[in-house]
All heavy atoms as TSV, in Angstrom:
chain	resi	resn	atom	element	x	y	z
A	1	MET	N	N	-12.794	58.724	-26.232
A	1	MET	CA	C	-12.624	57.796	-27.362
A	1	MET	C	C	-11.150	57.693	-27.802
A	1	MET	O	O	-10.761	56.601	-28.107
A	1	MET	CB	C	-13.483	58.356	-28.496
A	1	MET	CG	C	-14.209	57.240	-29.338
A	1	MET	SD	S	-14.559	55.703	-28.549
A	1	MET	CE	C	-16.008	55.328	-29.236
A	2	GLU	N	N	-10.479	58.774	-27.716
A	2	GLU	CA	C	-9.049	58.760	-27.991
A	2	GLU	C	C	-8.255	57.754	-27.067
A	2	GLU	O	O	-7.397	57.083	-27.443
A	2	GLU	CB	C	-8.533	60.128	-27.834
A	2	GLU	CG	C	-7.015	60.241	-28.125
A	2	GLU	CD	C	-6.626	60.667	-29.462
A	2	GLU	OE1	O	-7.557	61.119	-30.197
A	2	GLU	OE2	O	-5.499	60.512	-29.765
A	3	ARG	N	N	-8.635	57.732	-25.748
A	3	ARG	CA	C	-8.041	56.884	-24.777
A	3	ARG	C	C	-8.172	55.320	-25.194
A	3	ARG	O	O	-7.304	54.570	-24.947
A	3	ARG	CB	C	-8.566	57.175	-23.493
A	3	ARG	CG	C	-7.764	56.580	-22.355
A	3	ARG	CD	C	-7.945	57.440	-21.218
A	3	ARG	NE	N	-7.156	56.997	-20.089
A	3	ARG	CZ	C	-6.092	57.713	-19.573
A	3	ARG	NH1	N	-5.615	58.737	-20.289
A	3	ARG	NH2	N	-5.417	57.265	-18.670
A	4	LEU	N	N	-9.263	54.931	-25.735
A	4	LEU	CA	C	-9.510	53.457	-26.062
A	4	LEU	C	C	-8.726	53.097	-27.324
A	4	LEU	O	O	-8.295	51.960	-27.344
A	4	LEU	CB	C	-10.986	53.261	-26.369
A	4	LEU	CG	C	-11.851	53.446	-25.102
A	4	LEU	CD1	C	-13.388	53.295	-25.592
A	4	LEU	CD2	C	-11.574	52.452	-24.062
A	5	LYS	N	N	-8.394	54.007	-28.213
A	5	LYS	CA	C	-7.634	53.679	-29.428
A	5	LYS	C	C	-6.149	53.679	-29.124
A	5	LYS	O	O	-5.372	53.133	-29.909
A	5	LYS	CB	C	-8.055	54.724	-30.545
A	5	LYS	CG	C	-9.369	54.625	-31.025
A	5	LYS	CD	C	-9.764	55.528	-32.085
A	5	LYS	CE	C	-11.094	55.399	-32.534
A	5	LYS	NZ	N	-11.482	56.371	-33.652
A	6	ASN	N	N	-5.718	54.181	-28.008
A	6	ASN	CA	C	-4.279	54.239	-27.687
A	6	ASN	C	C	-3.770	52.844	-27.260
A	6	ASN	O	O	-4.419	52.284	-26.379
A	6	ASN	CB	C	-4.033	55.259	-26.567
A	6	ASN	CG	C	-2.504	55.435	-26.263
A	6	ASN	OD1	O	-1.840	54.979	-26.977
A	6	ASN	ND2	N	-2.275	56.280	-25.295
A	7	LYS	N	N	-2.768	52.269	-27.980
A	7	LYS	CA	C	-2.298	50.918	-27.706
A	7	LYS	C	C	-1.057	50.818	-26.975
A	7	LYS	O	O	-0.467	49.806	-26.784
A	7	LYS	CB	C	-2.124	50.193	-29.101
A	7	LYS	CG	C	-3.403	50.136	-29.987
A	7	LYS	CD	C	-4.325	49.017	-29.394
A	7	LYS	CE	C	-5.470	48.953	-30.283
A	7	LYS	NZ	N	-6.471	48.085	-29.869
A	8	GLU	N	N	-0.542	51.983	-26.394
A	8	GLU	CA	C	0.659	51.920	-25.644
A	8	GLU	C	C	0.477	51.157	-24.332
A	8	GLU	O	O	-0.502	51.355	-23.613
A	8	GLU	CB	C	1.034	53.373	-25.322
A	8	GLU	CG	C	1.423	54.201	-26.579
A	8	GLU	CD	C	1.976	55.532	-26.185
A	8	GLU	OE1	O	2.284	55.819	-24.993
A	8	GLU	OE2	O	1.992	56.392	-27.065
A	9	GLY	N	N	1.499	50.454	-24.025
A	9	GLY	CA	C	1.466	49.660	-22.778
A	9	GLY	C	C	0.793	48.298	-22.856
A	9	GLY	O	O	0.751	47.639	-21.751
A	10	ASN	N	N	0.267	47.954	-23.972
A	10	ASN	CA	C	-0.372	46.580	-24.026
A	10	ASN	C	C	0.662	45.453	-23.913
A	10	ASN	O	O	0.356	44.368	-23.385
A	10	ASN	CB	C	-1.107	46.397	-25.400
A	10	ASN	CG	C	-2.378	47.106	-25.335
A	10	ASN	OD1	O	-2.874	47.443	-24.279
A	10	ASN	ND2	N	-2.990	47.368	-26.475
A	11	ALA	N	N	1.905	45.595	-24.304
A	11	ALA	CA	C	2.978	44.524	-24.304
A	11	ALA	C	C	3.347	44.297	-22.812
A	11	ALA	O	O	3.627	43.192	-22.407
A	11	ALA	CB	C	4.151	45.052	-25.040
A	12	VAL	N	N	3.289	45.359	-22.055
A	12	VAL	CA	C	3.691	45.239	-20.544
A	12	VAL	C	C	2.660	44.278	-19.907
A	12	VAL	O	O	2.917	43.429	-19.131
A	12	VAL	CB	C	3.751	46.561	-19.876
A	12	VAL	CG1	C	3.979	46.427	-18.449
A	12	VAL	CG2	C	4.910	47.391	-20.533
A	13	LEU	N	N	1.343	44.597	-20.226
A	13	LEU	CA	C	0.376	43.758	-19.565
A	13	LEU	C	C	0.411	42.251	-20.066
A	13	LEU	O	O	0.225	41.392	-19.241
A	13	LEU	CB	C	-1.074	44.358	-19.905
A	13	LEU	CG	C	-2.276	43.663	-19.413
A	13	LEU	CD1	C	-2.185	43.630	-17.899
A	13	LEU	CD2	C	-3.600	44.239	-19.922
A	14	MET	N	N	0.590	42.083	-21.343
A	14	MET	CA	C	0.706	40.730	-21.783
A	14	MET	C	C	1.877	39.996	-21.281
A	14	MET	O	O	1.900	38.795	-21.022
A	14	MET	CB	C	0.784	40.766	-23.450
A	14	MET	CG	C	0.773	39.468	-23.930
A	14	MET	SD	S	-0.763	38.513	-23.671
A	14	MET	CE	C	-1.851	39.448	-24.725
A	15	ALA	N	N	3.048	40.755	-21.139
A	15	ALA	CA	C	4.222	40.071	-20.497
A	15	ALA	C	C	4.022	39.677	-19.095
A	15	ALA	O	O	4.380	38.593	-18.638
A	15	ALA	CB	C	5.400	41.096	-20.614
A	16	CYS	N	N	3.293	40.449	-18.273
A	16	CYS	CA	C	2.928	40.066	-16.925
A	16	CYS	C	C	2.041	38.916	-16.886
A	16	CYS	O	O	2.240	38.053	-16.033
A	16	CYS	CB	C	2.222	41.309	-16.226
A	16	CYS	SG	S	3.354	42.702	-15.868
A	17	VAL	N	N	1.118	38.850	-17.741
A	17	VAL	CA	C	0.152	37.652	-17.783
A	17	VAL	C	C	0.993	36.439	-18.169
A	17	VAL	O	O	0.755	35.392	-17.554
A	17	VAL	CB	C	-0.972	37.965	-18.843
A	17	VAL	CG1	C	-1.768	36.670	-19.096
A	17	VAL	CG2	C	-1.915	39.041	-18.375
A	18	ILE	N	N	1.768	36.495	-19.175
A	18	ILE	CA	C	2.652	35.360	-19.612
A	18	ILE	C	C	3.510	34.906	-18.419
A	18	ILE	O	O	3.589	33.649	-18.193
A	18	ILE	CB	C	3.394	35.724	-20.893
A	18	ILE	CG1	C	2.499	35.813	-22.028
A	18	ILE	CG2	C	4.468	34.612	-21.106
A	18	ILE	CD1	C	3.166	36.207	-23.279
A	19	VAL	N	N	4.145	35.806	-17.685
A	19	VAL	CA	C	4.999	35.418	-16.628
A	19	VAL	C	C	4.124	34.729	-15.467
A	19	VAL	O	O	4.598	33.753	-14.940
A	19	VAL	CB	C	5.753	36.587	-16.074
A	19	VAL	CG1	C	6.429	36.372	-14.675
A	19	VAL	CG2	C	6.789	37.061	-16.997
A	20	LEU	N	N	3.024	35.258	-15.229
A	20	LEU	CA	C	2.231	34.693	-14.162
A	20	LEU	C	C	1.723	33.257	-14.543
A	20	LEU	O	O	1.618	32.362	-13.769
A	20	LEU	CB	C	0.996	35.540	-13.877
A	20	LEU	CG	C	1.342	36.970	-13.100
A	20	LEU	CD1	C	0.145	37.811	-13.003
A	20	LEU	CD2	C	1.904	36.466	-11.708
A	21	VAL	N	N	1.337	33.024	-15.817
A	21	VAL	CA	C	0.865	31.703	-16.323
A	21	VAL	C	C	2.046	30.782	-16.248
A	21	VAL	O	O	1.885	29.613	-15.848
A	21	VAL	CB	C	0.352	31.872	-17.630
A	21	VAL	CG1	C	0.142	30.456	-18.373
A	21	VAL	CG2	C	-0.998	32.585	-17.773
A	22	ILE	N	N	3.287	31.150	-16.724
A	22	ILE	CA	C	4.405	30.281	-16.551
A	22	ILE	C	C	4.774	29.922	-15.067
A	22	ILE	O	O	5.085	28.778	-14.758
A	22	ILE	CB	C	5.605	30.976	-17.271
A	22	ILE	CG1	C	5.386	31.023	-18.755
A	22	ILE	CG2	C	6.874	30.204	-16.899
A	22	ILE	CD1	C	6.416	31.750	-19.489
A	23	MET	N	N	4.640	30.848	-14.259
A	23	MET	CA	C	4.871	30.584	-12.777
A	23	MET	C	C	3.767	29.672	-12.231
A	23	MET	O	O	4.154	28.785	-11.416
A	23	MET	CB	C	4.899	31.947	-11.964
A	23	MET	CG	C	6.064	32.739	-12.174
A	23	MET	SD	S	6.041	34.418	-11.291
A	23	MET	CE	C	5.695	33.901	-9.626
A	24	LEU	N	N	2.523	29.796	-12.656
A	24	LEU	CA	C	1.497	28.879	-12.223
A	24	LEU	C	C	1.714	27.521	-12.736
A	24	LEU	O	O	1.559	26.536	-11.931
A	24	LEU	CB	C	0.104	29.459	-12.699
A	24	LEU	CG	C	-1.094	28.664	-12.355
A	24	LEU	CD1	C	-1.291	28.725	-10.814
A	24	LEU	CD2	C	-2.289	29.158	-12.945
A	25	ILE	N	N	2.124	27.386	-13.983
A	25	ILE	CA	C	2.340	25.995	-14.469
A	25	ILE	C	C	3.582	25.337	-13.748
A	25	ILE	O	O	3.420	24.172	-13.466
A	25	ILE	CB	C	2.536	26.202	-16.113
A	25	ILE	CG1	C	1.304	26.495	-16.696
A	25	ILE	CG2	C	3.261	24.748	-16.613
A	25	ILE	CD1	C	1.523	26.851	-18.233
A	26	PHE	N	N	4.556	26.091	-13.597
A	26	PHE	CA	C	5.735	25.545	-12.834
A	26	PHE	C	C	5.388	25.192	-11.402
A	26	PHE	O	O	5.813	24.099	-10.969
A	26	PHE	CB	C	6.902	26.658	-12.806
A	26	PHE	CG	C	8.070	26.172	-11.989
A	26	PHE	CD1	C	8.948	25.193	-12.472
A	26	PHE	CD2	C	8.237	26.672	-10.734
A	26	PHE	CE1	C	10.017	24.779	-11.738
A	26	PHE	CE2	C	9.351	26.252	-9.982
A	26	PHE	CZ	C	10.185	25.298	-10.545
A	27	THR	N	N	4.567	26.041	-10.772
A	27	THR	CA	C	4.030	25.684	-9.383
A	27	THR	C	C	3.278	24.352	-9.371
A	27	THR	O	O	3.477	23.561	-8.471
A	27	THR	CB	C	3.318	26.765	-8.796
A	27	THR	OG1	O	4.110	27.944	-8.836
A	27	THR	CG2	C	2.973	26.557	-7.419
A	28	VAL	N	N	2.447	24.212	-10.357
A	28	VAL	CA	C	1.609	22.979	-10.331
A	28	VAL	C	C	2.426	21.766	-10.645
A	28	VAL	O	O	2.328	20.706	-9.941
A	28	VAL	CB	C	0.494	23.121	-11.500
A	28	VAL	CG1	C	-0.133	21.788	-11.759
A	28	VAL	CG2	C	-0.527	24.147	-11.058
A	29	ILE	N	N	3.401	21.850	-11.547
A	29	ILE	CA	C	4.278	20.717	-11.744
A	29	ILE	C	C	5.120	20.400	-10.530
A	29	ILE	O	O	5.272	19.191	-10.111
A	29	ILE	CB	C	5.148	20.974	-13.048
A	29	ILE	CG1	C	4.287	20.963	-14.236
A	29	ILE	CG2	C	6.172	19.957	-13.087
A	29	ILE	CD1	C	5.058	21.508	-15.485
A	30	ALA	N	N	5.729	21.423	-9.804
A	30	ALA	CA	C	6.506	21.164	-8.781
A	30	ALA	C	C	5.748	20.540	-7.568
A	30	ALA	O	O	6.128	19.634	-6.859
A	30	ALA	CB	C	7.117	22.468	-8.207
A	31	GLU	N	N	4.473	20.997	-7.352
A	31	GLU	CA	C	3.587	20.452	-6.291
A	31	GLU	C	C	3.154	18.948	-6.611
A	31	GLU	O	O	3.166	18.115	-5.718
A	31	GLU	CB	C	2.351	21.299	-6.149
A	31	GLU	CG	C	1.476	20.903	-4.955
A	31	GLU	CD	C	2.103	21.202	-3.684
A	31	GLU	OE1	O	3.077	22.088	-3.663
A	31	GLU	OE2	O	1.719	20.570	-2.680
A	32	TYR	N	N	2.964	18.675	-7.923
A	32	TYR	CA	C	2.645	17.283	-8.309
A	32	TYR	C	C	3.848	16.419	-8.057
A	32	TYR	O	O	3.735	15.291	-7.483
A	32	TYR	CB	C	2.231	17.227	-9.804
A	32	TYR	CG	C	2.071	15.884	-10.352
A	32	TYR	CD1	C	0.885	15.197	-10.053
A	32	TYR	CD2	C	3.036	15.285	-11.215
A	32	TYR	CE1	C	0.714	13.951	-10.483
A	32	TYR	CE2	C	2.768	14.035	-11.622
A	32	TYR	CZ	C	1.631	13.319	-11.300
A	32	TYR	OH	O	1.458	12.119	-11.889
A	33	LEU	N	N	5.046	16.853	-8.399
A	33	LEU	CA	C	6.192	15.956	-8.157
A	33	LEU	C	C	6.455	15.824	-6.609
A	33	LEU	O	O	6.889	14.770	-6.266
A	33	LEU	CB	C	7.429	16.617	-8.797
A	33	LEU	CG	C	7.349	16.623	-10.475
A	33	LEU	CD1	C	8.644	17.294	-10.963
A	33	LEU	CD2	C	7.357	15.212	-10.920
A	34	ARG	N	N	6.225	16.856	-5.937
A	34	ARG	CA	C	6.435	16.731	-4.419
A	34	ARG	C	C	5.466	15.726	-3.830
A	34	ARG	O	O	5.820	14.898	-2.950
A	34	ARG	CB	C	6.183	18.116	-3.811
A	34	ARG	CG	C	6.482	18.112	-2.349
A	34	ARG	CD	C	6.291	19.624	-1.771
A	34	ARG	NE	N	4.799	19.841	-1.650
A	34	ARG	CZ	C	4.098	19.520	-0.556
A	34	ARG	NH1	N	4.667	18.954	0.516
A	34	ARG	NH2	N	2.750	19.916	-0.571
A	35	LEU	N	N	4.224	15.773	-4.284
A	35	LEU	CA	C	3.228	14.795	-3.716
A	35	LEU	C	C	3.597	13.388	-4.147
A	35	LEU	O	O	3.404	12.369	-3.373
A	35	LEU	CB	C	1.889	15.194	-4.303
A	35	LEU	CG	C	1.221	16.396	-3.635
A	35	LEU	CD1	C	-0.150	16.753	-4.176
A	35	LEU	CD2	C	1.118	16.203	-2.052
A	36	LYS	N	N	4.124	13.176	-5.433
A	36	LYS	CA	C	4.530	11.862	-5.820
A	36	LYS	C	C	5.637	11.327	-5.001
A	36	LYS	O	O	5.698	10.196	-4.654
A	36	LYS	CB	C	4.985	11.870	-7.347
A	36	LYS	CG	C	3.927	12.157	-8.234
A	36	LYS	CD	C	3.084	10.938	-8.560
A	36	LYS	CE	C	3.907	10.089	-9.469
A	36	LYS	NZ	N	3.121	8.913	-10.017
A	37	ILE	N	N	6.572	12.156	-4.508
A	37	ILE	CA	C	7.716	11.732	-3.685
A	37	ILE	C	C	7.139	11.377	-2.350
A	37	ILE	O	O	7.519	10.347	-1.753
A	37	ILE	CB	C	8.805	12.899	-3.634
A	37	ILE	CG1	C	9.450	12.989	-4.955
A	37	ILE	CG2	C	9.650	12.561	-2.439
A	37	ILE	CD1	C	10.372	14.181	-5.028
A	38	ILE	N	N	6.188	12.149	-1.678
A	38	ILE	CA	C	5.706	11.841	-0.453
A	38	ILE	C	C	4.868	10.529	-0.488
A	38	ILE	O	O	5.024	9.684	0.387
A	38	ILE	CB	C	4.715	13.036	0.009
A	38	ILE	CG1	C	5.626	14.223	0.291
A	38	ILE	CG2	C	3.869	12.621	1.247
A	38	ILE	CD1	C	4.766	15.436	0.647
A	39	VAL	N	N	4.114	10.393	-1.615
A	39	VAL	CA	C	3.283	9.112	-1.734
A	39	VAL	C	C	4.249	7.861	-1.736
A	39	VAL	O	O	3.966	6.844	-1.147
A	39	VAL	CB	C	2.299	9.234	-2.820
A	39	VAL	CG1	C	1.717	7.878	-3.254
A	39	VAL	CG2	C	1.178	10.182	-2.564
A	40	LYS	N	N	5.266	8.031	-2.557
A	40	LYS	CA	C	6.185	6.880	-2.647
A	40	LYS	C	C	6.852	6.512	-1.226
A	40	LYS	O	O	6.951	5.367	-0.974
A	40	LYS	CB	C	7.338	7.261	-3.697
A	40	LYS	CG	C	8.239	5.981	-3.904
A	40	LYS	CD	C	9.315	6.404	-4.933
A	40	LYS	CE	C	10.276	5.338	-5.249
A	40	LYS	NZ	N	10.637	4.439	-4.116
A	41	GLY	N	N	7.151	7.472	-0.558
A	41	GLY	CA	C	7.736	7.272	0.811
A	41	GLY	C	C	6.781	6.560	1.724
A	41	GLY	O	O	7.151	5.740	2.496
A	42	VAL	N	N	5.457	7.121	1.704
A	42	VAL	CA	C	4.411	6.477	2.540
A	42	VAL	C	C	4.223	4.994	2.175
A	42	VAL	O	O	4.101	4.142	2.981
A	42	VAL	CB	C	3.200	7.289	2.482
A	42	VAL	CG1	C	1.992	6.550	3.096
A	42	VAL	CG2	C	3.398	8.657	3.178
A	43	ARG	N	N	4.136	4.829	0.811
A	43	ARG	CA	C	3.893	3.534	0.352
A	43	ARG	C	C	5.011	2.449	0.696
A	43	ARG	O	O	4.647	1.325	1.151
A	43	ARG	CB	C	3.747	3.539	-1.215
A	43	ARG	CG	C	3.393	2.032	-1.751
A	43	ARG	CD	C	3.275	2.104	-3.353
A	43	ARG	NE	N	2.919	3.468	-3.868
A	43	ARG	CZ	C	3.647	3.931	-4.882
A	43	ARG	NH1	N	4.573	3.344	-5.604
A	43	ARG	NH2	N	3.225	5.072	-5.386
A	44	ASP	N	N	6.276	2.893	0.605
A	44	ASP	CA	C	7.365	2.120	1.001
A	44	ASP	C	C	7.326	1.853	2.507
A	44	ASP	O	O	7.680	0.713	2.961
A	44	ASP	CB	C	8.731	2.761	0.571
A	44	ASP	CG	C	8.874	2.812	-0.938
A	44	ASP	OD1	O	8.178	2.086	-1.579
A	44	ASP	OD2	O	9.771	3.626	-1.324
A	45	GLY	N	N	7.023	2.854	3.239
A	45	GLY	CA	C	6.925	2.697	4.740
A	45	GLY	C	C	5.823	1.675	5.163
A	45	GLY	O	O	6.051	0.777	6.005
A	46	VAL	N	N	4.724	1.744	4.542
A	46	VAL	CA	C	3.604	0.894	4.851
A	46	VAL	C	C	3.871	-0.573	4.422
A	46	VAL	O	O	3.724	-1.584	5.151
A	46	VAL	CB	C	2.210	1.309	4.114
A	46	VAL	CG1	C	1.230	0.253	4.235
A	46	VAL	CG2	C	1.717	2.622	4.768
A	47	GLN	N	N	4.553	-0.721	3.250
A	47	GLN	CA	C	4.984	-1.985	2.821
A	47	GLN	C	C	6.051	-2.642	3.762
A	47	GLN	O	O	5.913	-3.768	4.088
A	47	GLN	CB	C	5.544	-1.939	1.404
A	47	GLN	CG	C	5.923	-3.239	0.780
A	47	GLN	CD	C	6.513	-3.127	-0.642
A	47	GLN	OE1	O	6.671	-2.042	-1.122
A	47	GLN	NE2	N	6.698	-4.226	-1.172
A	48	SER	N	N	6.974	-1.857	4.232
A	48	SER	CA	C	7.931	-2.337	5.086
A	48	SER	C	C	7.241	-2.711	6.474
A	48	SER	O	O	7.691	-3.729	7.032
A	48	SER	CB	C	8.967	-1.325	5.398
A	48	SER	OG	O	9.911	-1.641	6.298
A	49	SER	N	N	6.315	-1.957	7.004
A	49	SER	CA	C	5.621	-2.340	8.144
A	49	SER	C	C	4.834	-3.555	8.094
A	49	SER	O	O	4.839	-4.421	8.983
A	49	SER	CB	C	4.696	-1.203	8.592
A	49	SER	OG	O	5.485	0.015	8.790
A	50	VAL	N	N	4.106	-3.727	7.011
A	50	VAL	CA	C	3.390	-4.995	6.749
A	50	VAL	C	C	4.250	-6.140	6.619
A	50	VAL	O	O	3.969	-7.148	7.279
A	50	VAL	CB	C	2.503	-4.914	5.480
A	50	VAL	CG1	C	1.955	-6.131	4.977
A	50	VAL	CG2	C	1.388	-3.792	5.687
A	51	ILE	N	N	5.353	-5.990	5.988
A	51	ILE	CA	C	6.282	-7.196	5.887
A	51	ILE	C	C	6.891	-7.550	7.253
A	51	ILE	O	O	6.966	-8.729	7.637
A	51	ILE	CB	C	7.377	-6.895	4.969
A	51	ILE	CG1	C	6.840	-6.921	3.447
A	51	ILE	CG2	C	8.515	-7.931	4.942
A	51	ILE	CD1	C	7.905	-6.447	2.376
A	52	SER	N	N	7.158	-6.474	8.095
A	52	SER	CA	C	7.686	-6.772	9.413
A	52	SER	C	C	6.765	-7.480	10.267
A	52	SER	O	O	6.996	-8.368	11.016
A	52	SER	CB	C	8.125	-5.453	9.981
A	52	SER	OG	O	8.521	-5.622	11.352
A	53	VAL	N	N	5.499	-7.035	10.122
A	53	VAL	CA	C	4.451	-7.597	11.010
A	53	VAL	C	C	4.056	-9.053	10.638
A	53	VAL	O	O	4.002	-9.914	11.461
A	53	VAL	CB	C	3.111	-6.812	11.040
A	53	VAL	CG1	C	1.883	-7.425	11.614
A	53	VAL	CG2	C	3.318	-5.469	11.755
A	54	VAL	N	N	4.025	-9.248	9.406
A	54	VAL	CA	C	3.749	-10.584	8.827
A	54	VAL	C	C	4.905	-11.548	9.240
A	54	VAL	O	O	4.766	-12.666	9.656
A	54	VAL	CB	C	3.514	-10.583	7.311
A	54	VAL	CG1	C	3.585	-11.973	6.741
A	54	VAL	CG2	C	2.273	-9.894	7.013
A	55	THR	N	N	6.190	-11.097	9.102
A	55	THR	CA	C	7.253	-11.935	9.438
A	55	THR	C	C	7.324	-12.215	10.976
A	55	THR	O	O	7.524	-13.405	11.335
A	55	THR	CB	C	8.603	-11.183	9.162
A	55	THR	OG1	O	8.510	-10.905	7.671
A	55	THR	CG2	C	9.784	-12.083	9.379
A	56	ASN	N	N	6.979	-11.352	11.861
A	56	ASN	CA	C	6.941	-11.581	13.224
A	56	ASN	C	C	5.804	-12.404	13.582
A	56	ASN	O	O	5.929	-13.236	14.587
A	56	ASN	CB	C	6.831	-10.277	14.018
A	56	ASN	CG	C	8.082	-9.426	13.893
A	56	ASN	OD1	O	9.021	-9.958	13.761
A	56	ASN	ND2	N	7.831	-8.215	14.151
A	57	ASN	N	N	4.617	-12.460	12.998
A	57	ASN	CA	C	3.569	-13.296	13.239
A	57	ASN	C	C	3.404	-14.567	12.589
A	57	ASN	O	O	2.597	-15.450	12.753
A	57	ASN	CB	C	2.228	-12.519	13.020
A	57	ASN	CG	C	2.040	-11.315	14.060
A	57	ASN	OD1	O	2.654	-11.282	15.104
A	57	ASN	ND2	N	1.297	-10.359	13.638
A	58	TRP	N	N	4.336	-14.841	11.703
A	58	TRP	CA	C	4.320	-15.987	10.796
A	58	TRP	C	C	4.429	-17.230	11.698
A	58	TRP	O	O	3.635	-18.233	11.418
A	58	TRP	CB	C	5.470	-16.087	9.856
A	58	TRP	CG	C	5.504	-17.168	8.927
A	58	TRP	CD1	C	4.714	-17.359	7.907
A	58	TRP	CD2	C	6.287	-18.312	9.095
A	58	TRP	NE1	N	4.955	-18.585	7.251
A	58	TRP	CE2	C	5.931	-19.268	8.010
A	58	TRP	CE3	C	7.217	-18.726	10.070
A	58	TRP	CZ2	C	6.591	-20.472	7.970
A	58	TRP	CZ3	C	7.804	-20.042	9.897
A	58	TRP	CH2	C	7.479	-20.885	8.867
A	59	ASP	N	N	5.302	-17.294	12.607
A	59	ASP	CA	C	5.458	-18.504	13.520
A	59	ASP	C	C	4.240	-18.804	14.278
A	59	ASP	O	O	3.907	-19.940	14.426
A	59	ASP	CB	C	6.742	-18.340	14.417
A	59	ASP	CG	C	7.148	-19.608	14.984
A	59	ASP	OD1	O	7.022	-20.650	14.381
A	59	ASP	OD2	O	7.560	-19.576	16.126
A	60	ASN	N	N	3.567	-17.789	14.818
A	60	ASN	CA	C	2.338	-18.121	15.546
A	60	ASN	C	C	1.195	-18.607	14.680
A	60	ASN	O	O	0.433	-19.451	15.190
A	60	ASN	CB	C	1.852	-16.809	16.316
A	60	ASN	CG	C	2.898	-16.284	17.309
A	60	ASN	OD1	O	3.642	-17.140	17.901
A	60	ASN	ND2	N	2.956	-15.026	17.571
A	61	ASN	N	N	1.087	-18.150	13.519
A	61	ASN	CA	C	-0.036	-18.495	12.705
A	61	ASN	C	C	0.138	-19.896	12.063
A	61	ASN	O	O	-0.844	-20.639	11.815
A	61	ASN	CB	C	-0.203	-17.482	11.626
A	61	ASN	CG	C	-0.766	-16.211	12.205
A	61	ASN	OD1	O	-1.338	-16.190	13.330
A	61	ASN	ND2	N	-0.459	-15.098	11.593
A	62	PHE	N	N	1.297	-20.184	11.568
A	62	PHE	CA	C	1.528	-21.333	10.703
A	62	PHE	C	C	2.391	-22.442	11.458
A	62	PHE	O	O	2.934	-23.351	10.903
A	62	PHE	CB	C	2.253	-20.981	9.464
A	62	PHE	CG	C	1.362	-20.108	8.540
A	62	PHE	CD1	C	1.714	-18.748	8.490
A	62	PHE	CD2	C	0.293	-20.622	7.982
A	62	PHE	CE1	C	0.949	-17.922	7.673
A	62	PHE	CE2	C	-0.438	-19.706	7.186
A	62	PHE	CZ	C	-0.166	-18.459	7.018
A	63	ASN	N	N	2.431	-22.366	12.753
A	63	ASN	CA	C	3.218	-23.380	13.477
A	63	ASN	C	C	2.634	-24.790	13.424
A	63	ASN	O	O	3.225	-25.631	13.214
A	63	ASN	CB	C	3.279	-22.995	15.019
A	63	ASN	CG	C	4.441	-23.742	15.738
A	63	ASN	OD1	O	5.230	-24.348	15.156
A	63	ASN	ND2	N	4.261	-23.655	17.001
A	64	GLY	N	N	1.331	-24.855	13.511
A	64	GLY	CA	C	0.639	-26.176	13.340
A	64	GLY	C	C	0.823	-26.812	11.972
A	64	GLY	O	O	0.916	-28.009	11.907
A	65	PHE	N	N	0.790	-26.031	10.962
A	65	PHE	CA	C	0.856	-26.526	9.692
A	65	PHE	C	C	2.294	-27.219	9.478
A	65	PHE	O	O	2.490	-28.192	8.861
A	65	PHE	CB	C	0.732	-25.531	8.606
A	65	PHE	CG	C	-0.710	-24.986	8.446
A	65	PHE	CD1	C	-0.867	-23.639	8.492
A	65	PHE	CD2	C	-1.751	-25.984	8.368
A	65	PHE	CE1	C	-2.354	-23.230	8.356
A	65	PHE	CE2	C	-3.088	-25.464	8.329
A	65	PHE	CZ	C	-3.302	-24.181	8.323
A	66	ARG	N	N	3.292	-26.417	9.926
A	66	ARG	CA	C	4.714	-26.920	9.726
A	66	ARG	C	C	4.908	-28.246	10.540
A	66	ARG	O	O	5.489	-29.125	9.969
A	66	ARG	CB	C	5.653	-25.792	10.205
A	66	ARG	CG	C	7.023	-26.101	9.888
A	66	ARG	CD	C	7.999	-25.039	10.222
A	66	ARG	NE	N	7.802	-24.574	11.700
A	66	ARG	CZ	C	8.154	-23.508	12.136
A	66	ARG	NH1	N	8.685	-22.564	11.378
A	66	ARG	NH2	N	7.947	-23.183	13.394
A	67	GLN	N	N	4.469	-28.238	11.706
A	67	GLN	CA	C	4.686	-29.493	12.553
A	67	GLN	C	C	3.753	-30.651	12.057
A	67	GLN	O	O	4.114	-31.796	12.289
A	67	GLN	CB	C	4.518	-29.197	13.994
A	67	GLN	CG	C	5.499	-28.340	14.643
A	67	GLN	CD	C	5.257	-28.072	15.998
A	67	GLN	OE1	O	4.289	-28.516	16.612
A	67	GLN	NE2	N	6.106	-27.206	16.611
A	68	GLY	N	N	2.582	-30.269	11.528
A	68	GLY	CA	C	1.814	-31.329	10.895
A	68	GLY	C	C	2.336	-32.204	9.868
A	68	GLY	O	O	2.154	-33.348	9.702
A	69	TYR	N	N	3.190	-31.495	9.019
A	69	TYR	CA	C	3.810	-32.198	7.934
A	69	TYR	C	C	5.066	-32.861	8.370
A	69	TYR	O	O	5.624	-33.676	7.537
A	69	TYR	CB	C	4.123	-31.153	6.784
A	69	TYR	CG	C	2.946	-30.681	6.052
A	69	TYR	CD1	C	2.569	-29.306	6.044
A	69	TYR	CD2	C	2.040	-31.578	5.456
A	69	TYR	CE1	C	1.526	-28.861	5.379
A	69	TYR	CE2	C	0.896	-31.135	4.688
A	69	TYR	CZ	C	0.637	-29.760	4.749
A	69	TYR	OH	O	-0.451	-29.290	4.181
A	70	ALA	N	N	5.680	-32.634	9.546
A	70	ALA	CA	C	6.891	-33.186	9.943
A	70	ALA	C	C	6.822	-34.664	10.264
A	70	ALA	O	O	7.810	-35.400	10.259
A	70	ALA	CB	C	7.430	-32.383	11.213
A	71	GLY	N	N	5.660	-35.141	10.413
A	71	GLY	CA	C	5.586	-36.701	10.714
A	71	GLY	C	C	4.609	-37.031	11.696
A	71	GLY	O	O	4.328	-37.924	12.118
């Protein structure tokens, strides 16, 4: 019973828990920001590819419309 009433060393345990929680929160924030950067890069790449494909195929798809209005 004497051992349960002894409060020595509780601060060390609490300090370890606080450090681990802070590290976990920092890791979650860093991972979230890393994923946001990756998603932005993928989105920009897909948008650039779509614009390139549409620009290259525009003449084939709308050639009749353009010449139909010419006269």
